[in-house]
N, C-alpha and C positions, 0 to 999 in steps of 0.2 A: 318388193310388192308392198302395195298400201294395204294394211291391214283392216284398214275401215271399209276396205269393200265387202271384207267377208262377214260384216256385221249389218249391212243394208237388210232391212226386211224385206221379205218377198213382197209385202204388199206395194212396195215401192218401184218393182222392177216395172219397166216400161217398154223399151225396146232395145234390140242387140247392141246398137251402137250409141246407146245413153248412158244407161245406169247399171248394165251386167258389171260384175267385177273384171278387171283387166290386169293382165301381167305384162308389164311394160318391156320390150326388147330394145336393142340399139337400133340406128336409124336404117341398117340394111332389110329388116324385116318388119312385116306389119305385127299387128299385138293379138295374142291368145286371149279369148274373152272364156269366163267362168261364169257358168249357168248354175244356181244352186237354189232349193226350195221352188222348182220350176214345174208347174203343170203342164203336161203335155198329152195328147190324144193319138194313140196308134193309128195310123192313116195308112199303112202298108206292112205287110209282114211275110216274109218267104226270104228269097234270094236277096233282095234288095230291101230291107225294111226302113222304114221311113215313119217319122213323128212330127208331129206340129205342134206348136205353141199359140199364144195370141196372135203372132206376127209373121212367123217363119217356119218352114219346113226343114226337117234334118235328114240327113241319110246317117243311119246307126248301124254300121258294120257288126256292132257287138251284141245286137238283138238276132243276127242270121242263126237260123235253127231254134230258136224259142218257141218250141210249139207250144207251150203254156200260154202264150200271148195270143190275142184275136186283134183283128182290125176292130175301131172303136172303144180298145180298152184305155182307160185313163191312167196315168202314171204321175207319181211324183219322183221328181228326178234331181241329178244333179250331174253335168257335163261339161266338157270344155269344147270349144271351138277355135280351131287355129286357121286365121284367114290365109295361111300359107301352105296348108295342108293340100297336097296334088294329088292324094289318091280317092279321086272321086270315079266312079264306074264310067266309063266312055260309053256304054250302052244305053245311058239314060239321055234323054232329049234335052234336058235341061239343066243348068249348074244349079247347085243346092249348096248348105253348108254341111260338111260332116261333122257329127259329134262322136268325141273320144270319150275315154273313162266314164263311159254311161253307167251309171248308177240308179238305180229304181225301185219303187215299190209301187204294187196294183193298189188303186184309190178305190175304195167301195163308193156305190153313188145309188140315187133313188130318184124317184121323179115326186116334184111337187104335188100336195095334195090340195085340191080345190072341193070340199064340200058343196053340197046342193043348198045348204039351209044351214041355219043356226043350230039346229037338233044334231044334225050329222055334223058339225063341227064340234060340238060339245061332247059329244061321242068319242071323239078321237082324242081330246083333251083328258078322257078317263080309260084310255086304253091301257096297253101292258108297258107303253114307251115312259117310264115313271122314274127312270132315275134323273139325280139331280147334275146340271152342268156347272162348273165353277167359273169358266170363261169361256167365251164365242168371239173369233172374230171372221169376217168376211174379208178375203183377198180380192183385190182390185184387178182381177184378170178377166177377160174377154176371151172365151173359147165356145164360139156356138153360142147355145143357150145354157150353158153350165156356170154354176155358181161354186166357188171353193172354199170351204170353211175349215178354221180350226178350233179344236174343242179341246179343254181341261176338264178333267175330272179329279177328285180328290183321290181316287185310287188308281195310283198310276205302277202298272206290271205289263211285262212282256206276255202273260197269259190271259189278260182280260181284253176282250174285244167288243165295241159298242157300235151300234147301228142308230140311224137317227131319221127323223121325219120331220118335215117342213110342210106346214098346214097353213092354209089361208083362212082367214075369219071373213065369211061373206058379207060381214056388217063392216060398214064403217065406224069406228070405235069413238067414243067421245073424246073431244079436244083433238082431232086428227082429221084431216082431209084426205088420207092417203090410207089405202088397203094395209091391214097388218098381218104378218107372218109369224108363226109360232115354231119355234124348233123344241123338239123332244128327244128323248134318247133311251136306250134299253141295252142291256148286257146280252150279247150273243154267244152260242158256243163258239170256240175257236182253236180248231183244230191247226190252223195255220199261225197262231200267235195273235199279238194286237194288229191295231190298224197301223196304215201309212201314218209317218208323223215327218213333221219339220223340225228344223234346225233348234226349236225351243221344245221338243218334244210333245207339241199338240197334235192330237187325232187329225188326220185329213179325211174330209169327206165331201163328196160332190153331189149337187143337185140339179138335177135339168128342169129347168122353168120355163121350158118352151110355153107350156099351156098357160104359164102365168103371164107372160108376154100377150097372147092371144086375148085372155081375159082382160087384161088392164085395157087394151085398145078399145074391147067392145064395151065394157063397163064403166070404165073412169073417164080416158081420154083416147083419143085415136091419134092424136098429134102430140110432138113435145117430150119431153124426156119422163122416164117413167120414175115415179118416186113411189117408197114404200116405208113401212116401219118394219122391225125386227124385234121379237123378242125370244128369250130362252128361260127354261125352267131351271130354277137354281134351287129349290127347295119345296117346303110344305109348310103352313104356320101351325099354331096351336090346335086349329079346329080340322087340321087334315087337308085345306085347301091349296092348291097349287100356288107358287108364287114364281114370277115371271119378271125378267128383268129386261129393261129396254137396251137397246144398243144407244150408246150416247151420240152415234152420228144420227140417230133418227130426226126428219125423215131422210132416207136414203136416195140419193139420184143414181141412175144407171141407164146406160146406153146399150143397145144390142146391135148395133151397126158397126162394130169394130173399134170405134172411138172411146177415149176415156170419157167419163163423167167428170166436172169440176164442181 
């Protein structure tokens, strides 16, 4: 097994047959693919559970009987797909891939906030989402209108859970031709422990940005690729004012048609 596959960032995963980890066998059988740091959405639960990532649906027999899961739940997973796996339910009308060794954590999520005016926007910047974020990354996945973020905080503990909010500035900021979105965080009660985490121990959180897509097409451009800026709070200055850090990749291009931005 090539260990380099196990170090590939989730940001780089694109398609099942391109950049997932692969365990090589002899010439008599097809390879086995290993997915890790892979977001999926539960599409069917019950006798024949299914999940889907950005490109494929997977039958997950290991989720049968998981009454705590519901359709629409977002999961952060690792699993294995063996292309020679013949144990696929014959009652299902179409063939799919079977996911084995399925390990998951449920991902918290929220909807993007679109304030009606600057006054409302500024009120959000003074709410109780006041914790500092040490690092923020956006994963290049496309599942419906979901964005997946990884966050690091100075305090790393299995007893600390964070919630996050993503807020649109309704005004185009100086030195920018695109909308700017602000990320803020707060600690929440955590009876079930910490957030879902990736292999680098970053908190995983998802935002549903469907309304932002509509807003962009109506207010910015109805054609072409969506572009936006991201900022996240990293602390406060000596006067107690919030300090935000820009993503180094601003402005960020994004497609919501299932194709990757370049």
